[in-house]
DOZADREN-160123 format. One line per 4 residues: number of its first residue (from 0); for each residue x, y, z of N, C-alpha, C, CB. Coordinates in steps of 0.05 Angstrom, whole numbers, padded with zeros to 5 digits. Glycine has a CB too. Layout:
N
NUM) X/Y/Z/X/Y/Z/X/Y/Z/X/Y/Z; ...;
END
This chain:
86
0) 01873/01881/01763/01891/01902/01754/01881/01928/01767/01892/01903/01723; 01900/01945/01773/01893/01970/01786/01912/01992/01776/01893/01968/01816; 01904/02017/01781/01920/02040/01774/01922/02058/01799/01908/02056/01750; 01947/02065/01806/01951/02082/01829/01954/02111/01820/01977/02074/01845;
4) 01943/02129/01836/01947/02158/01832/01961/02169/01856/01919/02173/01827; 01982/02184/01852/02000/02194/01873/01995/02223/01879/02029/02188/01867; 02000/02231/01903/01999/02260/01910/02027/02271/01903/01992/02264/01940; 02030/02297/01906/02055/02310/01898/02078/02302/01916/02051/02340/01900;
8) 02072/02292/01940/02094/02283/01958/02102/02254/01953/02087/02287/01987; 02089/02241/01933/02096/02214/01926/02080/02192/01940/02125/02209/01931; 02063/02200/01959/02046/02180/01972/02022/02172/01955/02037/02190/02000; 02011/02149/01960/01988/02139/01944/01963/02155/01953/01984/02108/01947;
12) 01951/02169/01934/01927/02184/01940/01902/02166/01937/01925/02209/01921; 01902/02150/01916/01880/02132/01911/01889/02109/01893/01855/02147/01899; 01875/02087/01894/01880/02065/01876/01854/02058/01862/01891/02040/01892; 01853/02062/01836/01830/02055/01820/01830/02025/01815/01828/02071/01794;
16) 01809/02011/01823/01808/01982/01820/01788/01973/01798/01800/01970/01846; 01772/01991/01788/01753/01982/01767/01736/02005/01757/01735/01961/01778; 01727/02001/01732/01708/02020/01719/01686/02004/01707/01723/02038/01698; 01661/02012/01713/01638/01998/01701/01616/02018/01695/01628/01975/01720;
20) 01597/02009/01680/01573/02026/01674/01550/02015/01690/01567/02025/01643; 01535/02033/01702/01511/02026/01716/01488/02044/01705/01514/02030/01748; 01472/02032/01687/01452/02046/01672/01464/02069/01657/01430/02057/01691; 01458/02094/01664/01469/02117/01649/01494/02129/01662/01448/02139/01647;
24) 01503/02117/01684/01525/02128/01699/01551/02111/01695/01518/02130/01728; 01573/02124/01700/01599/02111/01701/01607/02109/01730/01621/02127/01684; 01615/02085/01738/01622/02080/01766/01652/02072/01767/01604/02057/01779; 01667/02088/01782/01695/02083/01786/01699/02071/01814/01712/02109/01783;
28) 01710/02047/01816/01715/02035/01842/01744/02043/01850/01712/02004/01841; 01747/02051/01875/01773/02059/01883/01778/02053/01913/01777/02089/01879; 01803/02055/01920/01811/02053/01948/01822/02081/01955/01832/02031/01954; 01805/02097/01969/01814/02124/01977/01836/02122/01997/01790/02141/01988;
32) 01856/02138/01994/01880/02137/02011/01893/02110/02010/01873/02145/02040; 01888/02095/01989/01899/02068/01986/01887/02047/02003/01928/02070/01991; 01866/02054/02019/01855/02034/02038/01825/02033/02040/01866/02040/02065; 01811/02055/02037/01783/02057/02042/01767/02052/02016/01775/02084/02054;
36) 01752/02030/02013/01738/02024/01988/01715/02045/01984/01725/01996/01989; 01713/02054/01959/01693/02075/01953/01686/02073/01923/01704/02103/01960; 01661/02077/01917/01652/02078/01889/01646/02107/01883/01627/02060/01884; 01656/02117/01861/01650/02144/01852/01632/02142/01828/01677/02159/01844;
40) 01609/02156/01829/01590/02156/01807/01592/02181/01791/01561/02152/01818; 01595/02178/01765/01597/02201/01747/01572/02200/01729/01623/02201/01730; 01556/02221/01731/01532/02223/01715/01539/02233/01687/01510/02240/01728; 01521/02229/01667/01526/02240/01640/01530/02271/01641/01503/02233/01622;
44) 01515/02285/01658/01518/02314/01659/01546/02322/01669/01496/02325/01678; 01556/02308/01689/01582/02314/01700/01604/02306/01680/01587/02300/01727; 01600/02284/01666/01620/02276/01646/01622/02297/01624/01612/02248/01633; 01599/02309/01616/01599/02330/01596/01615/02354/01606/01571/02338/01589;
48) 01613/02360/01632/01628/02383/01643/01658/02378/01642/01619/02388/01672; 01666/02353/01641/01695/02346/01641/01708/02349/01614/01699/02318/01651; 01692/02353/01593/01704/02355/01566/01724/02378/01564/01682/02360/01545; 01719/02402/01575/01739/02423/01574/01765/02415/01589/01728/02449/01586;
52) 01763/02399/01610/01787/02390/01624/01803/02372/01606/01779/02375/01650; 01790/02355/01591/01804/02337/01573/01816/02351/01549/01785/02316/01564; 01807/02375/01543/01818/02390/01520/01839/02410/01529/01795/02405/01506; 01849/02407/01553/01870/02426/01562/01896/02420/01548/01874/02424/01593;
56) 01912/02441/01545/01938/02438/01531/01956/02418/01545/01952/02465/01529; 01956/02419/01571/01973/02401/01586/01966/02371/01581/01971/02406/01616; 01940/02365/01581/01932/02337/01576/01938/02329/01548/01902/02334/01582; 01933/02346/01529/01938/02339/01501/01968/02334/01496/01928/02362/01482;
60) 01985/02351/01507/02014/02347/01505/02022/02321/01518/02029/02370/01517; 02011/02315/01541/02017/02290/01555/02010/02266/01538/02003/02288/01582; 01986/02266/01526/01977/02244/01509/01995/02241/01485/01948/02248/01501; 02002/02263/01472/02019/02261/01449/02047/02251/01455/02021/02289/01435;
64) 02058/02259/01478/02085/02252/01486/02086/02227/01504/02098/02275/01500; 02063/02214/01508/02062/02191/01526/02082/02169/01519/02034/02179/01526; 02085/02161/01493/02105/02141/01487/02134/02149/01496/02106/02135/01457; 02141/02174/01492/02167/02183/01501/02170/02182/01531/02171/02212/01492;
68) 02149/02190/01546/02150/02189/01575/02152/02161/01585/02124/02202/01587; 02138/02142/01572/02138/02114/01580/02166/02102/01577/02118/02098/01565; 02178/02107/01554/02205/02096/01548/02225/02108/01568/02214/02102/01519; 02224/02135/01572/02242/02148/01590/02239/02137/01619/02238/02178/01590;
72) 02215/02133/01627/02210/02122/01654/02222/02094/01657/02180/02121/01660; 02218/02077/01637/02229/02050/01638/02260/02051/01638/02219/02034/01615; 02272/02068/01623/02301/02071/01622/02312/02080/01649/02310/02090/01600; 02298/02099/01662/02307/02109/01688/02305/02086/01709/02290/02133/01696;
76) 02283/02071/01708/02280/02049/01726/02302/02028/01722/02252/02036/01723; 02308/02022/01697/02329/02003/01691/02356/02013/01701/02330/01998/01661; 02362/02039/01697/02387/02051/01706/02389/02050/01737/02390/02079/01696; 02366/02055/01750/02366/02055/01779/02371/02027/01790/02339/02066/01790;
80) 02360/02007/01776/02365/01979/01784/02395/01972/01782/02348/01960/01767; 02408/01981/01761/02436/01975/01757/02453/01988/01778/02445/01985/01729; 02446/02012/01787/02462/02026/01807/02459/02014/01835/02456/02056/01807; 02436/02002/01840/02431/01990/01867/02441/01962/01870/02401/01991/01873;
84) 02446/01949/01848/02457/01921/01849/02487/01922/01855/02451/01906/01823; 02497/01904/01872/02526/01904/01879/02543/01894/01856/02531/01886/01903;
END
């Protein structure tokens, strides 16, 4: 299983293929630009620095409204499928 992250122009920026713990660090496995394998190591100190990022208003609103966004996305995909079928 993997998760794609897209750039603003819609192209694949990276594909996350795994998350694991290595001693005290968090290791994110990814395919940079969708092709180049790379492991990203996040230390506890850097993870602590990310707490303010996770407390941003934009992220909190996204998390709270995630069920709505998911349903809306699925409905749009379903509607697009109906319009493309002959």
